[in-house]
C-alpha positions in Angstrom: 21.1 42.6 134.2 22.0 42.1 131.1 21.3 44.7 128.0 18.8 43.5 125.2 20.0 43.0 121.9 19.2 45.9 119.3 16.5 43.8 117.8 14.8 43.2 121.3 15.0 47.0 122.1 13.3 47.7 119.2 10.0 45.6 119.4 10.3 46.3 123.6 9.9 50.4 122.2 6.8 49.4 119.8 5.2 47.4 123.0 5.8 50.7 125.2 4.5 53.3 122.2 1.9 51.0 120.6 0.9 48.6 123.9 0.7 45.0 123.5 -0.4 43.7 120.1 -0.7 40.3 118.5 1.6 41.6 115.7 4.7 40.5 116.8 3.2 37.0 117.8 5.2 33.9 116.2 2.3 30.9 116.5 2.4 27.8 115.1 -0.5 25.4 115.3 0.0 21.2 114.8 -2.7 18.7 114.5 -2.1 15.4 116.4 -3.7 12.3 115.9 -3.6 10.0 118.6 -3.6 8.8 122.4 -1.7 12.5 123.4 0.0 12.2 126.9 -0.4 15.9 128.8 1.6 14.9 131.5 4.6 14.5 129.1 3.6 17.1 126.8 3.6 19.5 129.4 7.1 18.5 131.4 8.7 18.2 127.9 7.5 22.3 127.5 9.1 23.1 130.8 12.4 20.7 129.8 12.8 23.3 126.4 12.2 26.1 128.4 14.9 25.2 130.9 17.1 24.4 127.9 16.5 28.1 126.1 16.8 30.9 128.2 15.4 33.1 125.6 12.1 31.4 126.4 12.4 31.9 130.4 13.6 35.5 129.8 11.5 38.6 130.7 12.1 42.2 129.9 11.9 44.3 133.1 12.9 48.5 133.4 16.1 49.5 135.0 17.5 53.1 134.8 15.1 53.5 132.3 16.2 51.4 129.3 14.7 47.7 129.4 16.9 44.5 130.1 17.0 41.0 130.2 16.3 39.2 133.2 16.6 35.0 132.8 14.7 33.3 135.3 15.5 30.3 137.0 13.8 27.6 135.7 11.9 26.6 138.8 10.6 29.9 139.0 9.7 30.5 135.1 6.4 30.0 135.2 5.1 28.4 132.2 1.4 29.2 130.5 0.3 25.4 129.6 -3.2 24.9 129.2 -5.4 22.2 128.3 -9.2 23.2 126.7 -11.7 20.5 125.6 -14.0 21.7 122.6 -15.9 20.7 120.2 -14.6 20.9 116.5 -17.1 23.7 115.5 -15.7 25.5 118.4 -12.4 25.3 118.3 -11.3 27.4 115.5 -12.4 30.7 117.3 -10.7 29.4 120.6 -7.3 28.7 118.9 -7.5 31.8 116.9 -8.2 33.7 120.1 -5.6 32.5 121.8 -2.8 33.1 119.2 -4.1 37.1 119.6 -3.5 37.1 122.8 -1.2 39.6 123.9 2.3 39.2 126.1 3.2 41.0 129.2 7.0 41.7 128.3 7.6 42.7 131.8 6.9 39.9 133.4 5.5 36.9 131.6 7.3 34.3 129.8 7.9 35.1 125.6 6.1 31.9 124.8 2.1 29.9 125.4 1.4 26.4 124.8 -2.1 25.6 124.5 -3.5 22.0 124.1 -7.3 21.6 122.3 -8.6 18.4 122.9 -11.3 18.1 120.2 -14.2 16.2 121.4 -18.1 16.6 121.5 -17.8 18.0 125.4 -18.1 22.0 125.7 -15.0 23.4 126.3 -13.9 23.7 129.9 -11.8 26.7 131.5 -8.4 26.9 130.4 -6.2 26.7 133.8 -2.6 28.4 133.4 -0.1 25.7 135.0 3.7 25.9 136.2 5.8 23.4 135.4 6.1 22.2 139.2 2.9 21.8 139.0 1.4 18.4 138.1 -1.5 17.7 136.2 -4.9 16.6 138.1 -5.8 15.0 134.7 -5.2 11.7 133.1 -3.6 11.7 130.0 -6.1 12.9 127.4 -8.6 9.6 125.8 -9.6 12.3 122.7 -7.8 11.1 119.7 -8.0 14.5 118.2 -5.9 17.3 119.5 -4.4 20.4 118.2 -0.9 21.8 119.7 -0.9 25.6 120.1 2.6 27.0 120.4 2.6 30.9 120.9 6.3 32.3 120.8 6.7 36.3 121.0 8.9 37.6 118.2 11.1 39.2 121.1 12.2 35.7 122.2 12.4 34.0 119.1 12.1 34.3 115.0 11.3 32.0 111.9 14.4 29.6 112.6 14.1 29.4 115.9 10.8 27.3 115.7 12.9 24.2 113.9 15.1 23.8 117.0 12.1 24.6 119.4 10.1 21.8 117.9 12.9 19.4 117.6 13.5 19.7 121.6 10.1 19.3 122.4 10.1 16.2 120.1 13.0 15.1 121.6 11.8 16.0 125.6 8.3 14.7 125.1 9.8 11.1 123.9 12.2 11.0 127.1 8.9 12.1 129.5 6.9 9.8 127.6 9.6 7.3 128.4 9.9 8.4 132.3 12.9 9.7 132.3 14.6 13.5 131.5 16.3 14.4 128.0 19.1 13.3 127.1 20.7 16.3 125.2 23.9 18.1 124.2 24.1 21.2 126.3 24.0 24.2 124.0 27.3 25.7 123.5 26.3 29.3 124.3 22.7 31.4 125.1 20.9 34.4 123.8 22.4 36.9 126.3 26.0 35.5 125.4 24.7 36.8 121.7 23.6 39.9 123.0 26.8 41.2 124.5 29.1 39.5 121.6 27.0 41.8 119.2 27.7 45.2 120.6 31.6 43.9 121.2 31.3 43.3 117.5 29.9 46.3 116.0 31.8 48.3 118.9 31.3 52.1 119.3 29.4 54.5 116.8 31.4 57.1 117.6 34.7 55.3 116.5 35.2 55.8 112.9 36.6 52.3 112.9 34.2 50.0 114.2 31.9 47.9 112.0 29.1 50.1 113.4 30.2 53.4 112.2 31.5 51.5 108.8 28.4 50.3 107.9 26.2 53.3 108.5 28.5 55.1 106.6 27.7 52.5 103.4 23.5 52.8 104.3 23.8 56.4 104.3 24.7 56.8 101.1 22.7 53.3 99.7 19.7 54.6 100.9 19.9 58.5 100.1 17.1 59.5 98.6 14.7 56.2 99.1 11.6 56.9 98.0 9.0 57.1 101.1 6.6 54.9 99.6 6.1 52.1 96.1 2.8 53.3 95.0 1.7 50.0 93.6 -1.8 50.1 92.2 -4.3 48.9 95.7 -8.2 48.4 96.1 -8.2 50.9 98.4 -6.1 53.9 99.2 -3.8 53.5 102.2 -5.4 54.5 106.1 -3.7 56.8 108.0 -2.8 54.1 110.4 -3.1 50.6 110.0 -6.0 48.5 111.5 -3.6 45.6 111.4 -6.2 43.4 109.6 -4.2 40.5 107.0 -4.8 37.2 104.5 -2.7 35.2 102.9 -2.8 33.9 99.6 -0.9 30.8 98.7 1.0 30.6 95.2 3.2 27.7 93.6 5.2 27.7 90.3 5.8 24.4 88.7 9.1 22.4 88.9 9.6 23.6 84.8 9.7 27.2 85.7 11.7 26.7 89.2 14.6 24.9 87.0 14.6 27.5 84.3 15.1 30.0 86.6 17.9 28.4 88.7 19.6 27.8 85.2 19.1 31.3 84.7 21.3 32.1 88.1 23.5 29.8 87.8 24.2 31.2 84.1 24.7 35.1 85.9 26.4 33.8 88.6 23.7 34.7 90.9 21.3 33.4 93.6 17.8 32.2 93.0 16.9 34.9 95.4 18.6 37.5 93.3 16.4 36.3 90.3 13.3 36.6 92.1 14.3 40.3 93.4 14.8 41.0 90.3 11.7 39.7 88.5 9.6 41.4 91.6 11.4 44.5 91.0 10.5 44.2 87.1 7.1 43.6 87.8 6.6 46.8 90.4 7.9 49.1 88.0 5.6 47.8 85.2 2.7 48.2 87.8 3.7 51.7 88.1 6.1 52.0 91.2 8.8 54.0 89.4 12.3 52.9 88.9 13.6 52.9 92.2 12.4 49.6 94.2 13.0 49.5 97.4 12.4 45.4 99.0 13.0 44.3 102.5 14.6 40.9 102.9 15.3 39.1 106.0 18.9 37.7 107.1 18.9 34.6 109.5 22.0 36.9 111.8 23.5 33.5 112.5 26.8 33.3 111.1 27.9 31.4 114.2 27.5 27.6 113.8 26.9 27.6 117.6 24.0 29.9 117.5 21.8 27.4 114.6 20.2 25.3 117.3 19.3 28.3 119.3 16.0 30.1 120.1 15.9 33.6 120.3 15.5 36.6 118.0 18.8 37.0 115.6 17.2 37.5 112.1 17.7 41.2 111.0 16.4 43.0 108.0 18.2 44.6 104.9 16.5 46.8 102.1 17.8 45.8 98.6 17.4 49.0 96.4 17.3 48.0 93.2 17.4 50.6 90.1 15.2 49.3 87.1 15.5 52.5 85.4 16.6 52.5 81.3 14.7 49.7 80.4 17.3 47.2 81.2 17.4 43.9 79.6 16.1 40.9 82.4 19.8 39.8 82.7 21.0 43.3 83.1 18.7 43.9 85.9 19.8 40.7 87.3 23.3 41.7 87.3 22.1 45.0 89.4 20.3 43.1 91.8 23.2 40.9 92.6 25.5 43.4 92.8 22.5 45.7 95.4 22.2 42.1 97.5 26.0 41.7 97.6 26.7 44.9 98.7 23.9 44.6 101.3 24.7 41.4 102.8 28.1 42.3 103.6 27.0 45.2 105.9 24.3 43.4 107.0 25.2 44.0 111.1 23.6 47.1 111.5 20.1 46.7 113.0 17.4 47.5 110.9 15.8 49.6 113.7 19.1 51.6 114.2 19.2 51.9 110.2 15.8 53.3 110.6 16.9 56.0 112.8 20.1 57.1 111.2 18.3 57.5 107.4 15.1 58.9 109.3 12.5 59.0 106.6 9.0 60.4 107.0 7.2 58.2 109.0 3.7 57.1 108.8 1.7 55.3 111.0 0.0 54.2 107.9 3.0 52.7 106.5 6.4 50.6 107.4 9.3 52.6 107.1 12.3 52.5 104.0 10.3 49.5 102.2 6.6 48.2 102.7 7.4 44.5 100.6 9.2 41.7 102.1 10.9 39.2 100.3 12.2 35.8 101.7 13.4 32.7 99.8 12.9 30.2 102.8 16.6 28.5 103.6 16.1 27.2 107.2 14.8 24.4 108.5 10.9 24.3 108.6 9.2 23.6 111.8 8.4 20.2 112.2 6.8 18.1 115.2 7.4 14.5 115.4 6.1 12.7 118.3 5.9 9.3 119.3 2.7 7.6 119.1 1.0 10.5 117.1 0.8 11.6 113.8 1.1 15.1 113.5 0.1 17.8 110.5 0.7 21.7 110.4 -2.3 23.1 111.2 -3.5 26.4 109.6 -4.5 29.4 111.7 -7.1 31.9 110.6 -5.1 34.4 113.0 -3.4 36.9 110.5 -1.9 40.1 111.4 0.4 42.4 108.6 3.7 44.2 109.5 4.1 45.0 105.8 1.8 45.5 102.4 3.5 42.3 101.2 4.6 40.0 102.9 6.5 37.5 100.5 7.6 34.0 101.7 9.1 31.6 98.8 10.2 27.7 99.6 12.2 25.4 97.1 10.9 22.1 96.8 13.5 19.2 95.1 12.7 16.0 94.2 14.9 13.1 96.2 17.5 13.4 93.1 18.1 17.2 93.9 16.3 18.8 90.7 13.8 21.4 91.3 10.6 20.4 91.8 9.4 24.0 91.9 8.6 26.8 94.6 6.0 27.2 96.6 5.5 30.7 98.4 2.5 32.3 100.5 2.1 36.3 100.6 0.6 37.6 103.8 -1.0 41.1 102.9 -2.7 44.3 104.4 -6.5 43.6 103.9 -6.5 47.2 104.5 -4.8 48.1 101.4 -5.6 44.7 99.0 -8.2 42.2 98.4 -7.8 38.7 97.9 -8.0 38.3 93.9 -5.6 41.3 93.5 -3.1 39.3 95.3 -3.8 36.5 93.7 -3.5 38.1 90.1 -0.5 39.9 91.1 1.8 36.8 91.4 0.2 35.4 88.7 1.7 38.5 86.6 5.4 37.6 88.6 5.2 34.1 87.3 4.4 34.9 83.7 7.5 38.1 84.1 9.6 35.2 85.5 8.6 32.4 82.9 9.1 35.3 79.6 12.4 36.7 81.7 13.9 32.5 81.8 13.1 32.2 77.9 14.8 34.9 76.8 17.0 37.2 79.3 18.1 39.6 76.7 14.4 40.9 76.6 14.1 44.3 78.1 11.7 44.4 81.0 9.1 46.7 79.8 8.6 44.3 77.0 8.4 41.0 79.6 4.2 40.3 79.3 2.7 39.9 82.3 -1.1 40.0 81.4 -3.1 36.6 80.6 -4.7 36.7 77.2 -8.3 36.9 78.3 -6.9 39.9 80.3 -5.5 41.1 77.1 -9.1 40.7 75.2 -10.9 42.5 77.9 -8.6 45.3 77.8 -8.3 45.8 74.0 -12.0 44.4 73.1 -14.5 43.9 75.9 -14.0 47.4 77.6 -14.0 49.0 74.1 -17.0 47.4 72.6 -19.2 50.7 72.2 -20.0 50.3 68.8 -23.6 52.1 68.2 -25.9 53.7 65.3 -25.5 56.9 64.3 -27.4 59.4 61.9 -25.8 59.9 59.0 -25.6 63.3 57.3 -24.4 66.6 58.1 -25.0 69.2 61.0 -26.9 71.2 58.8 -29.1 68.3 57.2 -29.8 66.5 60.3 -31.1 70.2 61.8 -33.4 70.4 59.0 -34.9 67.0 59.0 -35.9 67.5 63.1 -37.2 70.8 62.2 -39.8 69.3 59.6 -40.5 67.5 61.5 -41.3 69.0 64.7 -41.0 72.7 63.5 -43.7 73.8 66.5 -41.3 72.6 69.2 -38.8 74.9 71.2 -35.4 75.1 70.0 -34.3 77.7 72.3 -35.3 79.5 75.3 -34.0 82.9 76.6 -35.0 85.5 79.0 -36.2 87.2 76.3 -38.4 84.0 75.0 -38.4 81.1 72.8 -37.6 80.5 69.4 -39.2 77.8 67.8 -37.2 75.3 65.6 -39.1 76.4 62.3 -37.7 80.3 63.3 -34.4 79.4 63.9 -34.0 77.4 60.9 -35.5 80.6 58.7 -33.0 82.8 60.3 -30.0 80.6 60.1 -31.1 80.3 56.6 -31.4 83.7 55.6 -27.7 84.3 57.5 -26.1 81.6 55.4 -27.2 83.3 52.3 -25.9 86.7 53.1 -22.7 84.6 53.9 -22.6 82.8 51.0 -22.9 86.1 49.2 -20.0 87.5 51.4 -17.9 84.8 49.9 -18.5 82.2 52.5 -17.9 78.6 50.8 -17.1 74.8 51.7 -14.6 74.5 55.0 -14.4 78.6 54.7 -13.3 79.7 58.3 -15.8 82.2 59.5 -15.0 83.9 63.0 -17.3 83.9 65.7 -17.0 87.2 68.3 -20.3 87.3 70.0 -21.7 87.5 73.2 -23.6 84.2 74.3 -27.0 84.9 73.0 -29.9 83.4 70.4 -27.9 85.0 67.8 -24.9 83.6 68.3 -27.0 80.5 68.2 -28.4 81.2 64.9 -24.5 82.5 63.6 -23.2 79.4 64.1 -26.0 77.4 62.6 -25.7 79.7 59.4 -21.9 79.2 59.0 -22.8 75.6 58.3 -25.8 75.8 56.4 -23.5 78.0 54.1 -20.6 74.9 54.0 -18.1 76.9 56.2 -16.3 76.4 59.6 -16.9 78.2 62.7 -14.4 79.7 64.7 -15.3 81.0 68.1 -13.3 83.4 69.7 -13.2 84.2 73.2 -14.9 87.8 74.1 -11.9 88.2 76.8 -8.8 87.6 74.8 -6.8 90.3 74.8 -6.7 92.1 71.0 -3.1 90.8 69.8 -4.3 87.2 70.8 -7.4 87.4 68.8 -5.6 89.4 65.8 -3.2 86.3 65.8 -6.0 83.6 65.7 -7.8 85.5 63.2 -4.6 85.7 60.6 -3.9 82.0 62.1 -6.9 80.7 60.2 -7.6 82.8 57.4 -10.8 83.8 57.9 -12.6 85.8 55.4 -15.4 86.9 57.6 -15.7 88.2 60.8 -19.4 87.5 62.6 -19.5 90.2 65.3 -21.9 91.8 67.6 -19.1 94.5 68.4 -19.3 98.1 66.9 -15.7 97.7 66.9 -13.7 94.3 67.3 -10.8 96.1 68.8 -8.3 94.8 66.7 -6.5 95.3 63.5 -7.7 92.9 60.6 -8.4 92.0 57.3 -11.4 90.3 57.2 -15.0 91.1 56.3 -16.8 92.1 59.2 -20.7 91.0 59.3 -23.4 91.7 62.3 -26.7 90.3 63.0 -29.4 92.3 61.3 -27.1 92.3 58.1 -29.1 89.2 56.3 -32.5 90.8 57.2 -33.5 91.1 53.1 -31.8 87.8 52.5 -34.2 84.5 50.9 -35.8 82.6 53.9 -35.2 79.1 52.6 -32.3 76.7 52.7 -29.5 77.7 50.7 -29.6 73.9 49.3 -25.6 73.4 50.0 -24.7 69.8 50.4 -22.2 69.4 53.1 -20.6 66.1 53.5 -20.3 64.5 56.9 -16.6 64.8 56.9 -16.1 68.6 56.1 -15.1 70.9 58.7 -17.5 72.1 61.5 -15.3 73.9 63.7 -11.6 74.9 64.6 -11.4 75.6 68.1 -8.0 76.8 69.8 -6.7 75.2 73.0 -5.5 77.3 75.4 -2.0 77.4 74.7 -0.9 76.4 78.1 1.8 74.0 76.3 2.8 76.1 74.0 1.3 77.9 71.1 -2.4 77.9 70.6 -3.5 75.0 68.5 -6.6 75.3 66.6 -8.5 71.6 66.4 -10.3 70.7 63.7 -13.3 69.6 64.0 -15.7 67.7 61.3 -19.5 67.8 61.3 -19.4 63.7 61.8 -17.7 63.9 65.3 -20.2 66.3 66.2 -22.9 64.0 65.4 -21.1 61.2 67.2 -20.8 63.1 70.1 -24.5 64.4 70.1 -26.4 60.9 69.3 -24.5 59.1 72.1 -26.9 57.0 74.1 -25.7 58.3 77.3 -27.6 61.5 76.2 -31.0 59.7 75.1 -32.6 58.4 78.4 -34.4 62.1 78.8 -32.7 63.9 81.3 -31.2 65.9 78.7 -34.6 67.1 76.9 -33.3 70.9 78.4 -29.4 71.4 78.2 -28.1 75.1 79.2 -25.6 76.8 77.3 -23.5 78.6 79.2 -19.7 77.8 78.5 -18.4 80.5 76.4 -18.5 79.6 72.5 -15.2 78.8 72.2 -14.6 76.0 75.1 -15.9 72.8 73.7 -18.5 72.1 76.3 -20.4 74.5 74.6 -20.5 72.0 71.7 -22.1 69.5 73.9 -24.7 72.2 75.2 -25.8 73.3 72.0 -25.7 70.2 69.3 -26.9 67.3 71.9 -30.4 69.0 72.4 -30.8 70.6 68.6 -30.2 66.9 67.3 -32.9 65.1 69.3 -35.2 67.7 69.5 -34.5 69.3 72.7 -34.3 72.5 74.2 -30.7 74.7 74.4 -31.4 77.3 77.3 -29.7 80.1 76.5 -28.4 81.6 79.5 -27.5 85.4 79.8 -24.1 86.9 79.0 -21.5 86.6 81.6 -19.9 84.0 84.0 -22.6 81.7 86.3 -22.2 81.9 89.7 -23.5 79.8 92.1 -26.5 82.1 92.6 -27.6 82.7 89.0 -26.7 79.6 88.2 -29.6 78.2 90.9 -32.2 81.4 89.6 -31.8 80.2 85.9 -32.3 76.4 86.0 -35.1 77.0 88.1 -36.5 79.4 85.8 -35.9 77.4 82.6 -36.5 74.0 84.1 -33.4 73.1 83.1 -32.7 69.4 83.1 -28.8 69.2 82.6 -25.9 71.1 82.6 -22.3 70.7 82.1 -20.0 72.4 84.9 -16.4 72.6 85.0 -14.5 71.6 87.8 -13.8 75.2 89.2 -17.6 75.6 89.1 -19.4 72.4 90.2 -16.4 72.8 93.5 -17.9 76.0 94.2 -21.9 75.0 93.8 -20.9 72.2 96.3 -19.3 74.0 98.9 -21.6 76.8 98.9 -25.4 75.3 98.3 -25.5 72.1 96.9 -29.0 72.0 97.0 -28.7 74.0 94.2 -28.2 70.8 91.8 -31.9 69.6 93.1 -34.2 70.9 90.5 -31.8 69.2 87.6 -31.8 65.7 86.4 -28.2 65.2 85.7 -25.0 67.2 86.1 -21.8 66.4 84.2 -18.6 68.0 85.5 -14.6 67.1 85.0 -12.0 68.2 83.1 -9.4 68.3 86.2 -8.8 65.7 89.1 -12.6 66.2 90.8 -12.8 66.1 94.4 -14.5 62.8 95.9 -15.6 64.3 99.1 -17.6 67.8 97.5 -18.8 64.7 94.6 -20.3 62.7 97.5 -21.5 65.7 99.4 -23.7 66.8 96.5 -25.2 63.3 96.1 -26.2 63.4 99.9 -28.2 66.4 98.9 -29.4 65.3 96.0 -30.2 61.1 95.9 -32.1 61.3 92.6 -29.4 63.7 90.6 -27.7 62.0 88.3 -23.9 62.9 88.5 -21.1 62.0 85.4 -17.9 62.2 85.8 -16.3 62.8 82.1 -13.6 63.8 80.5 -12.2 64.2 77.1 -9.8 67.0 75.5 -10.6 69.3 72.9 -9.3 67.1 70.0 -11.5 64.6 70.9 -15.1 66.7 70.5 -15.6 67.6 74.1 -16.2 64.3 75.8 -13.9 61.0 75.6 -15.3 59.0 78.4 -18.4 59.1 80.8 -19.4 57.7 84.2 -22.4 58.0 86.1 -20.9 58.2 89.6 -22.2 56.0 92.8 -20.9 56.5 96.0 -18.9 53.4 95.9 -17.0 55.0 93.4 -16.1 57.9 96.0 -14.1 56.1 98.4 -10.4 56.4 96.5 -8.3 59.1 95.7 -10.3 59.7 92.2 -13.2 59.3 91.1 -12.8 57.3 87.7 -13.4 58.9 84.5 -15.1 56.0 83.3 -15.5 54.0 79.8 -15.2 55.3 76.4 -18.4 56.9 74.4 -20.4 55.1 71.9 -18.1 54.3 68.9 -14.7 55.2 70.5 -11.9 53.9 72.4 -9.9 54.1 75.0 -6.4 52.9 75.7 -4.1 52.9 79.2 -0.8 52.2 77.3 2.7 52.4 78.8 6.2 53.8 76.8 5.7 51.2 74.5 2.1 51.7 73.8 1.5 48.0 75.1 -1.9 47.7 77.7 -0.9 48.6 81.1 -3.0 46.2 83.9 -5.9 47.6 85.5 -5.1 50.2 87.8 -1.6 51.0 86.5 -0.6 54.7 85.4 -0.1 55.1 81.8 -0.7 57.5 78.9 -4.3 57.5 77.5 -4.7 56.9 73.9 -8.7 57.8 72.4 -9.4 56.4 69.3 -12.2 55.8 66.6 -15.4 58.5 66.8 -15.0 61.7 67.7 -11.2 62.1 67.0 -10.5 65.2 65.3 -9.3 65.5 61.7 -6.4 67.7 63.2 -5.0 70.5 63.8 -5.3 73.3 62.0 -2.6 73.8 59.3 -0.1 72.0 61.5 0.0 68.4 59.9 3.2 67.4 61.7 2.0 68.0 65.1 -1.1 66.5 64.1 
């Protein structure tokens, strides 16, 4: 018995572990027009199988390991089938035949099927042997398809060339009534197997080829990323289905010539240029700066192997370093060196390399790399049969061994000039849609064209966006213009109170407050604050529990022309003192008997204003004046005071998203020093709705449910933490509501789906926005289809806002690619309080 080659051993192990699969079938189909002699074709197939031992090799187990058993030609039972079928039935029959698996232990690794396209119904397929004479006459139909299916364990892409060439020679001879007269092959695959093991030597021998090359690969692949994070249409499944499709692409003669010239000037190959281009593109698409790609090497280093059918190809890992935003010229040099080093150590079988590097294994991805790039330079499989017109036939069967399997072929004019690059990318349909892959290779073409035009350009500056795509990112997706009321917050509130004086402005457990009553109470306090020295943009610190008095105080500060500075009641005393000192607030409005920290501000408490006038103070406030200064948490350093104008709050409150009737009764439950309170307070007050003031303290799921039922709340904003708690414990809590907004942190699509399943009529919105953008910058009403990916989308910018995802060069990144979010337009705060440099 002869041992298997290293490559065969890996396929055998996969077959044992996963079971027979079509993943390693190599089907090739040819459409034939004319009179086909099926007897001659059957005999020719037997001739080819007799000529190439790999085609009559089976793989039994001997002593627990697979071995090659080469069958004598007379014992080799060839699966040769003829099928008559109507053209409409043929594609499905063909693809099923191409997908039929092999039993490697006893079945020859080649199968031939002839489909005769007639109007008759299909006849049962019947296997035959080389010695079995056909009872059928030569086919009379003039349209056939020849399907040859080779298992990868017996052949590779190169093998199709000699296989089909020998089949044509044998067919011509058999048709002429003779056996083929060809030169004997100098070696067989079994000879190569023994030679390979002798060449590589013993791994335990430090001086052996295998040992030295393994040392190289251990160092070359140290720290290799487990997976390239490319933008996909769907998350990677735990185990792939194998579903695949293919997209053709091509680059014209001009680009081909430019890339060839670029390679020549840099003493590189066209493949190195393509490798550098693909690595640069993947970096631009967010995959990082350490880009591993796979490629195939023919493994036929001896000329004697050129005409042999067998599994010689080996797989290499090409690791490209794109760090530092190099010029394309520099990146090409890096790719060239990495390629030369890899090719100099190409003899280590890939399966042995995987064992040695031992990456984190996952059924969902190929180990060490997920994208294969091959520049075809071997003879393409073509079949020329005498008396027949032939052309390759497209197969519907697709299987995916890799996320992306890219094959590119050079075309040349008769004079040898570059005539274009044609290619096809086979992709895993578990991850990608056809349109996504098509766009990917359009971007690669743009990047290569830009690099060829100016190779000294840094790869981060090479344009990969089409003009219409850039316009969509910049303009179409930011077409948010909408009318906004003009005026300050007191002015707009007073106008609303004048129109609907008896409407309920505030609801709480103690009763209700009308717009007229709220206006009057705020006027009295505003007069008192004015008497205390509060004027235009005077900061007034608010340290109060959530209550009607807090709402009155907030409105009163603005009526007096000042800016409120909300202070969180849970802050430590030293932090409160620092905030008050930072703002220089001359007045502290509090409901505490003792604030609990040292300060120099004048203390004002609710009730101090009881003798003040009830009419409006009459202080005109420009919309660009400050409305509040709200301090960030300080999680990234010293807390910063975000200075927000009246205009910013008006823009937020006027957004069309809140005008659908779902936000008529909004629950005010967020701490006043948290910017969500801006939405909860001003959205209803400026629209004539009702602010439902929750009792003091934090709400749990039960308290939230009780207050929403008690006061018929229609809308709430919840932090992710509170939303997740309610979604886990009692998602039905949300049934009484019309809309829920949540966000601020990475959200759980699973919990959001749970809520929608329990509350199908609820509008659940995912929102995002930093304090610097006046609460919300983006908004997305969620549908169940939004919750199938790893993260729910944060949506589009609010009215009159713009959102751009940019790279380190401040250029737009393609959709789905990570970048920094830049927010502009309405709602953007004036800056950080007294910190112009940081602003």
